[in-house]
N, C-alpha and C positions, 0 to 999 in steps of 0.2 A: 518700245514702252511708251506709255502715256502718263504724264503727271496729272494727278487728280487733286484739286484743292477745294476744300469744303468751307462754306460760309453759312451764316444764319441771319435771321431777320429781327432787327430793331431792339428786342428786349432780352435781357439776360435773366435766366431763372436762378442764377447764383448771387448776383448783386442785388442787395436790398435797397429800397428807396432810391431807385435810379431810373425812374421812368423818363424817357425823352419825349413823352406824348401828353404831358400835363396840359389841361385845356381850360378854356373859359368860354361859356356860351354868350351869345349876343344879349340874351335876357339878363344874364349876370352883369354884363358890361353896362347895360342901360340902367341898372339899379344903382350904379354909382353916380351920384348927382354931378360931381365934378368930372367933366370929360377928360381933362388932362390927367387927373389922378387915375382914371380908368385906363387910359393909355399907358401910364407908367406901370400899372399892375400887369397889363398885357406884356409889356417889355420884360418885367421881372420873371414872368412865367416862361417867356421865350428864352431868356438867359439861363434859367434853371434847366430847361430842356437841353440847351447846348452844353451846359456844364455836365449834365448827366450823360450826354453823348460822348463827351471826352472821357468820362469815367469808364464807359462801356468800351471805348477804343483802347484805353489802357489795359482793361481786363483782357481784351482780345490779343493785344501785343504780348502780354504776359503768358497767354495760353497758346501762342503760336497760331493765332487765327488771322488770316491775311485777307479775308473777304467778308464784307459786312454790308447789310442793307440798312440805310438810314430810314427812320420814320418820315413820312410826309407830313406829320403833324407837329413839326418843330415850332411853328409860329401860329398860334390860334388867331382866327379871324383876319389873317393877313390880307385876304382879298374880299372881305365882306363889303358889300355895296355901300354901306354906311361909313366905311373906314378907309376909303380909297385915298384920302389925303394923308394917311398915317405913313410916315417914312420908317417902316419897321426895320430896315436894314441898318440904319445909322447907329443905334445903340448896340448892335450885335457884331459889328465889324471886327473888333478886337478878339472876341471869342471865336468867331468863324476862322480868322487867321490862325489862331492857336490850334484849332482842330485840323485845319489844312496842313500846317507844319508837322503836326504829329503823324498824320496819315502818310505824308510824303517820307518822313524820316523812317517810319516802320514799314513802308511799302505795302500799305493796306488798300486793297481795292474797295471802293465804296460806290454805291449807287442808290437809286430811288425806285419805288414802284408806286406811282400816284394812285389814289383811290378810284373806284369804279365809275365815279361820276365824271371823270375826264374822258370825254368821247370826241374823238376827231371826226367820226362819221355820223355825228348826230344830225337828225333831220331839222333840228331847231338852231337857228343862227345864234341865239343867246347862249345856248349850251356850248356851242363851238367857241364863242368868244370867251366864256368863262374858263373853258378847258385850256385855251391858249394862255390865259392869265395865270392859271395854276401852274402850267408848265414853265412859265416865265419865272415864277417864284422859285422853282427847283433850280432853274438856270442861275438865278441870282445868288442862291445859297452856295452853289458849287463855285461860281466865280468869286464869291466872298472868301471861300476857303483856298482860292488859288489852285483849284483842281481843273484839269483839262475836262471840259464838259462833254467831249465826244463819247457817245454811247454809254450814258450814265443813267438813263431813265427807261425802264421797261414798262410797256403798256399792253393791254389787250386791244384788239382791233376796235371793239366797241359794240354798239347795238346791232342786232341782226334784223329786227323789225319784220321777221318772217320772210325776208327777201334777201337771201345771201348774196346773190350776184349784184343786185342793186346797192346793197350795203357796202360791198367791196368797192364798187365804182364810186360811191359817194365818198368813201375814205380818200380815194385818189383825187377827186375834185376838191375836197376840203383841205387836203394836204398842201395844195398850191397856195393857200392863204396863210399857212403856218410859216413864221419867219425862219429863214435858213439856219440861223444859229440854234433854234429850238429843234428843227428837223434833225440836225446833226447829233442831237442829244438822245434821240429816240431809238429804242429797240422794240420789237414786237414779239408777243408770245401767243402761241396757240392756246385756246381756252377749252373748257370742259363742257360747254353747252352750245356754242354758236359757231365758232370759226375753227375749223380743223387745221391740222398741220398743212395740208394741201392748200387750203384757203389762205392761210397766213403766208406761206411761201410765195404765193402769187403776188401778194402786195410787196413782200420784202425784195423779191427779184425785180419787180417793176420799178420800185422807188429806191432801191439800193439801201435797204434797212437791214441790219443784222436780225436774225431770228433766234430768240431764246426758246429752245425746245423744252417743253414741259412734258416729261414722260408720263406722269400720272394723268394729266389732262388728256393726252393722246389716248391712253387706254380707256378713259371714260367717254371720249367723244371722237370718233373717226369715221370716215367712209372707207378709206383704204387702210387696213390694219398694218400693212407692211411699211412701217416708218423707216426701216433700214434702207429701202430703195431710194428714199429721199435724203439720206444722211449727207451724201456728198454735196447736194444742193444746199442744205443747211450750212455746212462748212463754208461753202463759197460765199454765202451772205456776209461772212466775217472777214473776207480776204483784205478789205481795206480798213479794218479796224485796228487801232493801236493796242487793243485789249485781247486777251485770250478768249476763245469761244466760251459762252456761258450757257448753262442749262439749269432747270429747276428740278429738284427731286423731292418727292413726298410719297406717302403711302396711304392707301384707302383706310378710313376708319373701320369699315366693315364691308362685307359684300352688299348689304342692304344700303348702307350709307357710303357708297363707293366714291362719290365725289368729295366727300369731306376728308380733311387731313387728319391723319393719326397723330398721336403724341410723339411717336418716334418713327424712324425710317426702317423699313424692312430691308435688311442687308441683301437678302436673296434677290429681291426685286431690283435693287440698285445694281447689283453685279450682273444681272441679266442684261441690263442696259450697257454697262461698261464692257462686257465681253463682246458686244457687237461693234463697239467703236474703238476699242484699244488699238493703238498703232496708226489710226487714221489721222490723228492730230497729236502735236507734241504736248499740249496741255488743255485741260478743261476745268473751268471753275463751276462748281456745283452748289447752287444756293438751296439750302435745306429749308423747306416750308413745312415745318412740323410744329405742333402745338407747344412742345417742350423746348423750342428755340436752341440755345447753346447746349442745354442738357442733352438734347437729341444728337447734336454734333459729337459731344464727348462719348456718348454711348455708342454711336456708330463707329467712331475711331477705335474704341475698345474692342468692338466686334471685329473690325477689319484687321487688327493686330493679331488675331488668332488664325488668319488665313496664310497659306504658304505661297500664294501667288502675288504677294505685294511686298514692297520694300518701303518701310516707314521713313519719311523724311523729317517730319516734326509733328506737332500736336494736331494739325489739321490737313496734312499733305502727305501723299504717298505716290510711289511709282506702281502702276499696275503692269506687271510683266507680261 
């Protein structure tokens, strides 16, 4: 049997007025004549985002949800070139510790997925430098929470630039300038347009990075449709990780808009995947990437409870027999 644990991304459809991604643009910042007052406003927004994050985590704990993706937009303008003198961590330390203590007490796995502009294999030096700066922000947030930073940040390989092999090799070259502590934080995911499972496995095996298998992305973009033949290799990339193997699950919005995520998860599609991997690993954590967030998780669990080949453990976890 394999234990399957479900998680969701960033926002709850049930909790009201609990956005962890409230923001402030640089134009809005500049309109405040007193720079110190503008910085204090940024800090208030950041603290509000962290307070809402704690509300979300409490909602998760009450709902037996043990896997959650934090938003990467907790601190607006943290790395803006005009605000590099702002010590954004100082006013947030107490709230970050509170979040970390709650996460550890309730054994909730948390991680991040930085935005698409974080590109390790960029052809532009400045983009690479900004990407490392953004990854450092994620690292500092996790450290502020007292969370082990190992394998807490999933990324795509990056830009293809119409040259897959060169783009993969550029990732390897640029990887060497990424600080070791940040390297240890990274997981890589196959995407739906540029880098297939085979491409991503190449990097993960070469650089000892865990691979987060996105089943929907694979169906949308592959050269070799037989992902099952690579499953053992995917599992091996996790052998040195302190965390259970992780994958992403979502469903196509439609045949025409196949790459777009649906509101909910197609249970038949999900179990086609699970039937292939059950028994190969003791546990798998499945991050639901659906438009309806936690509502999609609750609906999927309700559908799963009607099956005869599962044993329900709690509100987000089951044994697949």
